[in-house]
N, C-alpha and C positions, 0 to 999 in steps of 0.2 A: 498827284497829279488827280484833279477834280473831273468827274464826267457828270456832264449834266444834259438833260432833254430840254428843247425848248422847240414847240411846235409853233414854226415861223416860216416866212419866205427866206430862204436861204441868201439870197440875194441882198437882202437889208440888213444882213447882221454886221457889226460893227465887231470885228475879230481880226486877227493878224492874216489869217488865211482861211479860205473857203476851200473845201475838195469839192471838186467837179467830177461826177461820174460820166467820163467822157467817151466816146468812140475813139477808136485807133487813130482815125485819120486826122482827129484834134481841129476839126474843122468846124464846130457846133453841130447841133442836130436837135433832138425833141427832148422834153422833159428836163431834168436839171441841168442838162449841157446846153440846151437852147435857151433857157431861162438865163443861164449865166452868161452867154455870149451876148444875149439881148440888152440885158442891164449895164453888164460891162463896157459894152460898146466896141468899137473896132480895135481900139488897142489890144485886146486879149487876141482877136482872131489874127492879127499882126505878128503878134509875139508867136502864136501856134505856126504860123507859115514861115517865120523865121527858124522856128525848131525844126520843122519838117525839111527846110532846106538845108539847114547846117547839119542837125546831128540824128535826126529821126526820119531819114528819108523813106522808110516802110512804114512808118507810122509808130504810136506806142505799143509796146507789148502788152497784152493783158497779164495785170497784177502787179505793174510798173507804175512809177508817179515821176511826174515833172512838173515844174512851177514856171509861171509866167506872171505878169502884171495882173492887177485885179481891174487895170482900166477905170471907169466911173463907179465902180463897186466900194461900199465904204471899206473892204477889207483891204489890204496891201497888198496880197498875193492871191493867187488860185493855184492850185495844186491839182493837176488833171492826174486822172487814174482811170484805167480801164478796166471795169469788172467783167468776168464770164458770165456769159449767158447759161442759165442754169440747164443742168442734162439730167434726166432720172436715170440715164445709161453710164454715167461717167461721173465719178466723184470730183467735182471741181472747186470742193471746200479751200483747198489750200490756195488756190488763184486770189478767190475772194478776201480770205485772210490777208494775204500778200498787199492788195489794194489797200488796206487799212496801214500796216508795218511800213510799207514803202512811202506812204502820203506822211506818215509820222516822221519817219527819216529826212525825208525832204524837208518837212517842217523845222527840224532840229538845224538843219543846214541853213535853214533862212532865220532861225533864233524866233521863229514863231512862238509865243506865248499861248495864244488862243487859237485852236483850230476847230472848224465847224464842217462837220460830213453830213451828207445825205445819206439815205438808205442805199447804198451802191448795190446793184445789180436787181431790186427788188421791185424794179418797174417793168419797161417793156422788156428786160432781159429774163423775167419770169421766175427770178428766185423767191421760193415760199417767205414769206414775210417774219415768221416765227424763227426761221433758220437764218436768215440775213442778218435780224437783230441781233440773235444770239452770236454767231461768228463776229460781229462789229464790237459787240462789248466784251466778249471774252479775249478777243485779238488786242483791243485797245488797252485793256487791263494788263494783258502779258507784257506790253510794251512800256508799262509804267517806269520801271526802272532804267531801261534803255534812253528814255527820253528825259529821266529828270533832271532838274535844274533848266530846263528850257521850257518844255509845253507844260504849262501848268493848268490848262483847262481844255478838254475836249467837250464841245458841244454836239450832241447827236440832233439833228433836226430832221424829225420826221414829217412824211407828206400827207398824213391822216391820224385820226383819232386811233385806228386800230394799231397802226405802227407804233404812235407813242405809248399805248398800253404793252406793246412787246418789248421795246426798250424797256421801260418801268420793272416788269417781270424780270429780265436779265441783269439789269443792274441790282435791284433786290438781291440778288443771288451771289453777287461779288461778294 
């Protein structure tokens, strides 16, 4: 599996699956979540409503992932995952790693060959950028054997030059 970095608008990428840093309600929000819902149109929201109605009445738990249509996005699917809010008092690193693991497992179920990830939890959820990118790269690397034969490429889509630089440092260390 190849890991690449692409400083871009994640909603414009032609990939099999785009990962959405969602909130547990799955109803859109700010940041990447809002951008994906706006660009993808009402089909994504309708699919999220159906999930909430049929299988996730209490919302999507932190660290888990679920897929919907991508609506008007150039991707085929959106994989929604809920990242943890950063805490200095409690180590939530395992929940953040779970977002990447579970998203890749959903990608395998979808037979998605290319998956684009935002930097989960590093925006309004306050996760320190260096640590968030390290966890992302290490977790994806650890999943390489499990997803072999399905996921051929993971794109990390940073939101800034600083995030891109952080990804480059961690990928170089793999």
